[in-house]
BAZA-831848 format. One record per atom (N, C-alpha, C): residue number from 0; z, y, x; atom name; residue in one letter. Coordinates in pm, 1 decimal. Layout:
BEGIN
> num,z,y,x,atomo,residuo
> NUM,Z,Y,X,CA,A
...
END
This chain:
BEGIN
> num,z,y,x,atomo,residuo
> 0,18832.5,20586.8,10841.2,N,M
> 0,18920.9,20480.7,10882.8,CA,M
> 0,18983.1,20418.3,10758.7,C,M
> 1,19003.2,20291.8,10765.3,N,I
> 1,19070.6,20221.5,10656.8,CA,I
> 1,19210.6,20186.0,10704.5,C,I
> 2,19309.0,20220.0,10625.1,N,V
> 2,19448.2,20192.3,10659.2,CA,V
> 2,19510.9,20112.1,10547.0,C,V
> 3,19578.5,20006.4,10582.4,N,R
> 3,19654.6,19927.5,10485.1,CA,R
> 3,19799.3,19927.7,10532.5,C,R
> 4,19886.5,19983.7,10449.1,N,W
> 4,20027.5,19992.3,10484.9,CA,W
> 4,20107.7,19976.4,10356.9,C,W
> 5,20127.2,19851.6,10313.0,N,P
> 5,20197.9,19826.4,10186.5,CA,P
> 5,20335.8,19892.7,10183.4,C,P
> 6,20365.8,19951.8,10071.0,N,G
> 6,20493.7,20019.8,10054.1,CA,G
> 6,20491.6,20164.4,10101.9,C,G
> 7,20391.3,20201.7,10176.9,N,I
> 7,20379.5,20339.1,10227.9,CA,I
> 7,20257.2,20408.2,10168.8,C,I
> 8,20141.2,20342.8,10178.1,N,I
> 8,20016.6,20400.1,10128.4,CA,I
> 8,19973.3,20320.4,10005.9,C,I
> 9,19969.8,20383.9,9889.6,N,P
> 9,19927.6,20312.2,9769.0,CA,P
> 9,19782.9,20263.2,9780.0,C,P
> 10,19757.5,20144.0,9731.9,N,A
> 10,19622.8,20088.0,9733.5,CA,A
> 10,19526.2,20182.5,9662.5,C,A
> 11,19407.1,20196.4,9716.7,N,G
> 11,19305.1,20280.2,9654.7,CA,G
> 11,19314.0,20427.4,9688.6,C,G
> 12,19410.9,20466.4,9767.6,N,T
> 12,19425.3,20606.7,9805.7,CA,T
> 12,19307.9,20650.5,9892.5,C,T
> 13,19255.5,20768.3,9865.8,N,V
> 13,19148.0,20826.2,9946.1,CA,V
> 13,19194.6,20963.3,9993.5,C,V
> 14,19178.1,20989.0,10121.4,N,C
> 14,19215.2,21117.3,10180.4,CA,C
> 14,19088.7,21183.2,10233.9,C,C
> 15,19064.4,21307.2,10196.4,N,H
> 15,18944.9,21379.1,10240.2,CA,H
> 15,18973.4,21476.2,10354.5,C,H
> 16,19093.8,21475.5,10406.3,N,T
> 16,19129.8,21564.1,10516.6,CA,T
> 16,19072.2,21507.5,10646.1,C,T
> 17,18990.5,21585.4,10719.6,N,P
> 17,18928.7,21531.1,10840.9,CA,P
> 17,19028.7,21513.4,10954.4,C,P
> 18,19005.6,21409.7,11030.1,N,W
> 18,19076.7,21385.6,11154.5,CA,W
> 18,18983.1,21302.9,11241.2,C,W
> 19,19019.8,21279.3,11366.0,N,W
> 19,18928.5,21207.8,11455.0,CA,W
> 19,19002.8,21112.5,11545.8,C,W
> 20,18925.5,21038.3,11625.3,N,Y
> 20,18980.9,20929.4,11705.2,CA,Y
> 20,19092.6,20973.3,11798.2,C,Y
> 21,19090.9,21097.0,11847.3,N,A
> 21,19196.5,21143.7,11937.4,CA,A
> 21,19331.8,21151.9,11867.0,C,A
> 22,19332.1,21152.4,11734.2,N,D
> 22,19457.0,21157.2,11657.6,CA,D
> 22,19524.0,21019.6,11646.0,C,D
> 23,19451.5,20915.6,11677.8,N,F
> 23,19504.3,20780.5,11659.2,CA,F
> 23,19626.8,20754.5,11748.0,C,F
> 24,19614.5,20781.7,11877.7,N,R
> 24,19725.9,20753.6,11969.1,CA,R
> 24,19853.1,20831.3,11933.1,C,R
> 25,19846.2,20963.9,11913.9,N,P
> 25,19969.4,21034.8,11877.1,CA,P
> 25,20030.2,20983.5,11746.5,C,P
> 26,19944.9,20940.6,11653.6,N,T
> 26,19994.5,20888.5,11525.7,CA,T
> 26,20068.8,20758.2,11547.0,C,T
> 27,20009.1,20666.4,11621.0,N,I
> 27,20074.6,20537.8,11648.4,CA,I
> 27,20202.2,20558.8,11727.7,C,I
> 28,20198.8,20648.6,11827.0,N,D
> 28,20320.5,20677.6,11904.0,CA,D
> 28,20432.7,20727.0,11813.6,C,D
> 29,20399.4,20813.2,11718.0,N,E
> 29,20504.0,20863.0,11627.2,CA,E
> 29,20555.7,20750.0,11537.6,C,E
> 30,20467.1,20665.5,11490.0,N,I
> 30,20508.8,20555.0,11402.4,CA,I
> 30,20605.1,20461.6,11474.1,C,I
> 31,20576.6,20428.5,11601.6,N,I
> 31,20661.5,20332.7,11673.0,CA,I
> 31,20776.5,20398.3,11748.8,C,I
> 32,20784.9,20532.8,11741.0,N,G
> 32,20898.4,20602.5,11800.6,CA,G
> 32,20881.0,20640.3,11946.3,C,G
> 33,20761.0,20632.8,11999.1,N,N
> 33,20736.5,20678.8,12136.0,CA,N
> 33,20726.0,20831.0,12137.1,C,N
> 34,20749.1,20888.7,12255.4,N,S
> 34,20731.4,21033.6,12266.5,CA,S
> 34,20582.8,21065.4,12257.8,C,S
> 35,20553.1,21184.5,12210.7,N,M
> 35,20415.4,21226.0,12193.4,CA,M
> 35,20349.2,21246.4,12329.8,C,M
> 36,20225.6,21200.3,12344.9,N,P
> 36,20155.9,21221.8,12472.1,CA,P
> 36,20123.5,21369.3,12490.8,C,P
> 37,20134.7,21416.1,12614.2,N,T
> 37,20102.8,21556.1,12642.6,CA,T
> 37,19960.7,21572.1,12694.3,C,T
> 38,19896.8,21461.3,12728.4,N,D
> 38,19762.6,21465.4,12786.1,CA,D
> 38,19655.6,21425.1,12685.5,C,D
> 39,19679.5,21454.1,12560.2,N,C
> 39,19591.2,21408.4,12454.2,CA,C
> 39,19548.5,21526.7,12368.1,C,C
> 40,19421.2,21528.1,12327.1,N,D
> 40,19370.0,21635.1,12241.3,CA,D
> 40,19409.9,21617.5,12095.4,C,D
> 41,19459.3,21500.0,12060.3,N,G
> 41,19490.4,21472.1,11921.0,CA,G
> 41,19630.5,21513.7,11880.8,C,G
> 42,19655.0,21506.8,11750.5,N,I
> 42,19788.2,21529.6,11695.4,CA,I
> 42,19818.7,21414.9,11600.4,C,I
> 43,19944.0,21395.1,11570.8,N,S
> 43,19981.4,21289.8,11477.4,CA,S
> 43,19939.1,21327.7,11336.1,C,S
> 44,19873.6,21234.1,11269.1,N,I
> 44,19836.1,21254.4,11129.4,CA,I
> 44,19927.7,21174.6,11036.8,C,I
> 45,20044.4,21137.1,11086.4,N,L
> 45,20138.1,21061.5,11004.2,CA,L
> 45,20165.8,21128.8,10869.8,C,L
> 46,20179.9,21261.4,10863.8,N,P
> 46,20199.1,21323.3,10731.9,CA,P
> 46,20085.4,21291.2,10634.1,C,P
> 47,19961.9,21280.2,10683.2,N,L
> 47,19850.3,21243.0,10595.2,CA,L
> 47,19871.0,21103.6,10537.6,C,L
> 48,19918.3,21012.2,10621.2,N,L
> 48,19939.2,20875.0,10575.4,CA,L
> 48,20048.4,20868.7,10468.6,C,L
> 49,20144.6,20957.8,10479.6,N,Y
> 49,20251.0,20965.5,10378.9,CA,Y
> 49,20210.0,21049.1,10258.1,C,Y
> 50,20092.4,21111.6,10264.4,N,G
> 50,20046.1,21194.9,10153.5,CA,G
> 50,20099.9,21336.1,10155.3,C,G
> 51,20147.3,21382.0,10271.0,N,N
> 51,20208.0,21515.0,10283.8,CA,N
> 51,20123.3,21605.5,10371.7,C,N
> 52,20006.7,21645.6,10323.9,N,V
> 52,19915.6,21729.4,10400.8,CA,V
> 52,19984.7,21856.9,10447.7,C,V
> 53,20069.9,21913.2,10364.1,N,E
> 53,20135.8,22040.3,10398.5,CA,E
> 53,20231.4,22026.9,10517.0,C,E
> 54,20265.3,21906.0,10558.5,N,Q
> 54,20356.1,21887.8,10671.5,CA,Q
> 54,20283.3,21863.6,10804.2,C,Q
> 55,20151.7,21876.6,10803.6,N,L
> 55,20076.6,21859.9,10928.3,CA,L
> 55,20118.1,21965.5,11029.3,C,L
> 56,20110.3,21930.4,11155.0,N,D
> 56,20134.4,22023.1,11264.6,CA,D
> 56,20048.0,22147.8,11242.7,C,D
> 57,20102.2,22265.0,11266.7,N,S
> 57,20029.1,22389.7,11240.8,CA,S
> 57,19900.8,22399.0,11323.1,C,S
> 58,19894.6,22330.6,11438.3,N,R
> 58,19772.2,22330.3,11519.3,CA,R
> 58,19656.1,22266.7,11444.7,C,R
> 59,19686.6,22182.3,11348.2,N,Y
> 59,19583.0,22109.1,11276.2,CA,Y
> 59,19481.8,22201.8,11210.2,C,Y
> 60,19528.3,22308.1,11150.2,N,Y
> 60,19443.1,22392.5,11066.6,CA,Y
> 60,19345.2,22479.2,11144.3,C,Y
> 61,19372.3,22508.5,11268.2,N,E
> 61,19283.4,22593.7,11346.6,CA,E
> 61,19204.3,22516.6,11452.3,C,E
> 62,19228.7,22390.6,11466.9,N,R
> 62,19161.2,22318.2,11574.2,CA,R
> 62,19014.2,22295.3,11543.9,C,R
> 63,18942.5,22273.4,11650.6,N,I
> 63,18798.9,22251.2,11641.8,CA,I
> 63,18770.1,22109.2,11687.9,C,I
> 64,18693.6,22037.7,11607.7,N,F
> 64,18647.5,21904.9,11645.1,CA,F
> 64,18516.8,21922.8,11722.8,C,F
> 65,18503.8,21855.5,11835.8,N,Y
> 65,18383.4,21867.0,11919.0,CA,Y
> 65,18331.6,21728.9,11952.6,C,Y
> 66,18200.4,21712.3,11945.9,N,W
> 66,18139.1,21588.9,11994.5,CA,W
> 66,17997.1,21617.2,12038.2,C,W
> 67,17942.0,21522.6,12115.2,N,E
> 67,17805.3,21536.9,12162.4,CA,E
> 67,17738.2,21400.6,12167.0,C,E
> 68,17606.3,21403.4,12169.7,N,G
> 68,17530.0,21279.5,12172.9,CA,G
> 68,17397.7,21299.6,12243.9,C,G
> 69,17330.3,21190.0,12269.0,N,Y
> 69,17207.9,21192.9,12348.7,CA,Y
> 69,17096.2,21111.3,12284.5,C,Y
> 70,17094.0,21101.9,12154.2,N,T
> 70,16997.4,21017.7,12085.4,CA,T
> 70,16855.1,21071.2,12097.6,C,T
> 71,16832.1,21196.3,12067.3,N,Y
> 71,16698.1,21256.3,12069.8,CA,Y
> 71,16692.9,21376.3,12162.6,C,Y
> 72,16760.8,21368.7,12271.4,N,G
> 72,16778.1,21482.1,12360.6,CA,G
> 72,16928.0,21501.6,12374.0,C,G
> 73,16970.8,21624.7,12384.2,N,F
> 73,17114.0,21653.3,12392.0,CA,F
> 73,17155.8,21722.3,12264.2,C,F
> 74,17262.0,21673.3,12202.6,N,E
> 74,17311.8,21731.5,12078.1,CA,E
> 74,17461.2,21758.0,12091.4,C,E
> 75,17502.9,21874.0,12043.4,N,Q
> 75,17644.5,21908.5,12035.7,CA,Q
> 75,17676.0,21943.0,11891.0,C,Q
> 76,17799.3,21917.0,11852.8,N,A
> 76,17842.4,21956.2,11719.0,CA,A
> 76,17989.2,21995.9,11724.3,C,A
> 77,18025.1,22089.8,11640.4,N,V
> 77,18165.0,22127.6,11622.2,CA,V
> 77,18191.9,22137.5,11472.5,C,V
> 78,18313.8,22106.6,11438.6,N,R
> 78,18359.6,22128.6,11300.9,CA,R
> 78,18484.6,22213.3,11310.1,C,R
> 79,18484.6,22321.0,11233.3,N,W
> 79,18599.8,22409.4,11224.5,CA,W
> 79,18619.5,22442.0,11077.3,C,W
> 80,18735.2,22403.2,11025.2,N,K
> 80,18764.8,22418.5,10882.9,CA,K
> 80,18652.4,22353.8,10802.2,C,K
> 81,18584.9,22426.5,10714.5,N,N
> 81,18477.2,22366.1,10634.5,CA,N
> 81,18340.0,22383.0,10700.3,C,N
> 82,18334.3,22439.2,10820.1,N,W
> 82,18206.4,22465.6,10885.3,CA,W
> 82,18170.2,22356.8,10985.4,C,W
> 83,18043.2,22322.0,10988.9,N,K
> 83,17990.7,22230.6,11089.6,CA,K
> 83,17868.1,22295.6,11152.8,C,K
> 84,17868.5,22303.6,11286.1,N,A
> 84,17756.4,22359.4,11360.4,CA,A
> 84,17698.0,22251.4,11450.0,C,A
> 85,17565.6,22250.3,11461.0,N,V
> 85,17495.4,22151.6,11542.7,CA,V
> 85,17395.7,22225.2,11631.4,C,V
> 86,17399.0,22192.9,11759.9,N,R
> 86,17303.3,22248.5,11856.1,CA,R
> 86,17224.6,22132.0,11913.1,C,R
> 87,17093.0,22142.0,11908.8,N,K
> 87,17006.4,22035.5,11958.5,CA,K
> 87,16914.5,22091.2,12065.7,C,K
> 88,16901.3,22016.6,12175.3,N,I
> 88,16806.6,22051.1,12280.8,CA,I
> 88,16712.0,21933.1,12295.2,C,I
> 89,16585.3,21954.5,12270.4,N,S
> 89,16485.2,21848.6,12276.3,CA,S
> 89,16466.1,21799.4,12419.2,C,S
> 90,16466.5,21668.0,12438.5,N,A
> 90,16442.5,21610.0,12570.5,CA,A
> 90,16298.0,21631.9,12613.7,C,A
> 91,16207.6,21640.5,12518.2,N,E
> 91,16065.2,21654.6,12549.4,CA,E
> 91,16026.4,21798.3,12581.4,C,E
> 92,16068.7,21891.3,12497.4,N,S
> 92,16023.3,22029.6,12513.1,CA,S
> 92,16129.5,22123.8,12568.7,C,S
> 93,16255.2,22084.5,12562.9,N,G
> 93,16363.7,22173.8,12603.9,CA,G
> 93,16398.0,22276.9,12498.2,C,G
> 94,16328.7,22271.8,12385.3,N,E
> 94,16352.0,22366.2,12275.3,CA,E
> 94,16492.4,22347.0,12217.5,C,E
> 95,16558.0,22459.0,12189.3,N,T
> 95,16693.4,22456.3,12134.5,CA,T
> 95,16692.2,22500.7,11989.4,C,T
> 96,16768.2,22430.9,11906.8,N,S
> 96,16786.8,22474.3,11768.3,CA,S
> 96,16935.7,22476.4,11737.6,C,S
> 97,16973.4,22557.0,11639.4,N,F
> 97,17113.5,22569.9,11600.0,CA,F
> 97,17121.2,22564.6,11448.1,C,F
> 98,17211.6,22483.2,11397.2,N,E
> 98,17228.1,22468.4,11253.3,CA,E
> 98,17373.6,22493.5,11216.3,C,E
> 99,17395.4,22547.8,11098.2,N,L
> 99,17529.8,22575.8,11049.0,CA,L
> 99,17536.5,22536.0,10902.2,C,L
> 100,17639.6,22458.2,10869.1,N,Y
> 100,17654.5,22410.4,10731.5,CA,Y
> 100,17795.4,22437.3,10680.6,C,Y
> 101,17804.3,22470.1,10552.6,N,D
> 101,17932.5,22485.5,10484.1,CA,D
> 101,17957.9,22354.3,10410.6,C,D
> 102,18040.3,22268.5,10469.1,N,L
> 102,18062.9,22135.6,10413.3,CA,L
> 102,18139.1,22138.2,10281.3,C,L
> 103,18201.9,22251.3,10250.4,N,A
> 103,18271.0,22262.0,10121.6,CA,A
> 103,18172.1,22262.0,10006.1,C,A
> 104,18051.0,22311.7,10030.3,N,S
> 104,17951.9,22317.9,9922.3,CA,S
> 104,17823.7,22240.4,9954.3,C,S
> 105,17815.1,22183.6,10075.1,N,D
> 105,17690.7,22118.6,10117.7,CA,D
> 105,17721.0,21999.1,10208.2,C,D
> 106,17781.1,21895.0,10151.8,N,L
> 106,17814.6,21776.3,10231.0,CA,L
> 106,17691.5,21707.4,10288.2,C,L
> 107,17578.6,21718.2,10222.0,N,A
> 107,17456.1,21652.5,10268.5,CA,A
> 107,17387.0,21730.9,10381.1,C,A
> 108,17438.9,21848.7,10414.9,N,E
> 108,17384.7,21932.3,10521.6,CA,E
> 108,17236.3,21961.5,10499.1,C,E
> 109,17206.1,22014.4,10382.2,N,K
> 109,17068.7,22047.6,10344.5,CA,K
> 109,17036.2,22196.0,10364.1,C,K
> 110,17139.8,22282.3,10362.7,N,N
> 110,17117.9,22426.6,10363.5,CA,N
> 110,17170.5,22487.3,10494.3,C,N
> 111,17081.3,22507.6,10589.5,N,N
> 111,17118.1,22565.1,10719.1,CA,N
> 111,17146.8,22714.4,10701.5,C,N
> 112,17270.6,22754.8,10726.7,N,L
> 112,17313.5,22893.1,10706.1,CA,L
> 112,17322.8,22973.8,10835.2,C,L
> 113,17268.5,22922.3,10943.8,N,A
> 113,17284.3,22987.0,11074.8,CA,A
> 113,17236.3,23131.6,11076.1,C,A
> 114,17126.9,23161.2,11008.8,N,T
> 114,17076.4,23299.1,11010.8,CA,T
> 114,17162.5,23394.1,10928.1,C,T
> 115,17244.9,23341.2,10838.1,N,N
> 115,17328.9,23424.6,10751.7,CA,N
> 115,17464.8,23460.1,10812.8,C,N
> 116,17508.0,23387.3,10915.8,N,Y
> 116,17642.8,23403.3,10971.5,CA,Y
> 116,17636.4,23414.3,11124.1,C,Y
> 117,17577.4,23519.0,11175.1,N,S
> 117,17555.4,23530.9,11319.1,CA,S
> 117,17686.1,23534.7,11399.6,C,S
> 118,17788.4,23601.0,11349.1,N,K
> 118,17915.9,23607.0,11422.5,CA,K
> 118,17982.2,23469.7,11429.9,C,K
> 119,17977.0,23395.5,11320.6,N,L
> 119,18032.9,23260.6,11320.1,CA,L
> 119,17952.0,23168.7,11411.2,C,L
> 120,17820.7,23183.5,11409.8,N,V
> 120,17734.2,23104.3,11498.4,CA,V
> 120,17773.4,23129.1,11643.5,C,V
> 121,17794.6,23253.6,11681.2,N,E
> 121,17833.6,23284.0,11819.7,CA,E
> 121,17969.1,23223.8,11854.0,C,E
> 122,18064.2,23231.8,11761.8,N,K
> 122,18196.6,23173.4,11786.0,CA,K
> 122,18185.3,23023.8,11808.6,C,K
> 123,18109.3,22954.7,11725.1,N,L
> 123,18098.4,22810.0,11735.9,CA,L
> 123,18012.4,22768.7,11855.3,C,L
> 124,17911.2,22847.7,11888.1,N,R
> 124,17831.5,22821.9,12009.0,CA,R
> 124,17920.9,22832.3,12133.1,C,R
> 125,18007.0,22934.8,12134.9,N,H
> 125,18100.7,22949.6,12246.4,CA,H
> 125,18193.0,22827.5,12256.0,C,H
> 126,18237.0,22776.0,12142.7,N,Q
> 126,18321.7,22656.4,12143.5,CA,Q
> 126,18247.2,22536.8,12203.3,C,Q
> 127,18120.2,22524.2,12173.5,N,M
> 127,18040.8,22415.0,12230.9,CA,M
> 127,18036.3,22425.6,12382.9,C,M
> 128,18016.7,22546.5,12431.7,N,I
> 128,18009.3,22568.0,12576.1,CA,I
> 128,18144.8,22542.5,12641.2,C,I
> 129,18251.3,22596.3,12583.6,N,S
> 129,18383.2,22584.5,12646.2,CA,S
> 129,18444.3,22445.7,12631.4,C,S
> 130,18404.3,22369.5,12530.8,N,N
> 130,18459.5,22235.1,12512.9,CA,N
> 130,18387.9,22129.4,12596.0,C,N
> 131,18269.0,22158.7,12645.6,N,R
> 131,18193.8,22059.6,12721.6,CA,R
> 131,18243.3,22052.9,12864.8,C,R
> 132,18258.1,21931.0,12915.8,N,T
> 132,18292.0,21908.2,13054.9,CA,T
> 132,18172.8,21839.3,13119.9,C,T
> 133,18118.6,21900.1,13223.9,N,D
> 133,18006.5,21837.5,13293.0,CA,D
> 133,18049.9,21703.6,13351.2,C,D
> 134,17958.6,21607.8,13349.5,N,S
> 134,17988.4,21474.3,13399.1,CA,S
> 134,17864.1,21417.3,13466.8,C,S
> 135,17881.8,21353.0,13580.9,N,P
> 135,17766.7,21288.3,13644.1,CA,P
> 135,17715.9,21170.2,13561.4,C,P
> 136,17800.4,21118.4,13473.3,N,F
> 136,17760.3,21005.7,13388.4,CA,F
> 136,17682.1,21050.7,13264.4,C,F
> 137,17702.3,21176.0,13223.5,N,W
> 137,17635.1,21230.7,13105.9,CA,W
> 137,17579.5,21368.3,13137.4,C,W
> 138,17486.2,21375.4,13231.8,N,P
> 138,17432.4,21506.8,13268.9,CA,P
> 138,17335.6,21559.4,13162.8,C,P
> 139,17325.7,21690.7,13158.5,N,I
> 139,17222.6,21752.3,13075.8,CA,I
> 139,17105.8,21775.6,13170.3,C,I
> 140,16996.0,21705.8,13148.1,N,Q
> 140,16879.6,21714.3,13235.7,CA,Q
> 140,16789.1,21830.3,13198.8,C,Q
> 141,16815.1,21893.7,13087.3,N,F
> 141,16726.7,21996.2,13034.6,CA,F
> 141,16811.5,22106.5,12974.8,C,F
> 142,16758.8,22226.0,12967.4,N,H
> 142,16837.1,22338.7,12914.5,CA,H
> 142,16757.6,22420.2,12816.9,C,H
END
């Protein structure tokens, strides 16, 4: 996201702390003085905008980012701390694959570490299952 806020955020500032679209509403609500929404998965990232990473809500550090897509079948991904896990189910064959990357040392996601971290793979696989909500609009036709 690109943010321009003269007098608050110095021009050219780059922040590498991850956040996602669900954080936008709580952040804007805090900026304009509205109460924080209780029905939202996001948290306010206002401290990031002020350059105060250490003042982030404590939930920030343990939360898991989850998303899914349907480009080449069904794909799920989670990010937890520096880890990113991807599960792919082929629409053609139903074959499932699982990938795990350490983004602290492999931003290009070239080195799949899934076979080296079986306990972490299980934890993140469980997160994929528990974070997904079945929907008639986005059904999984294959398993």
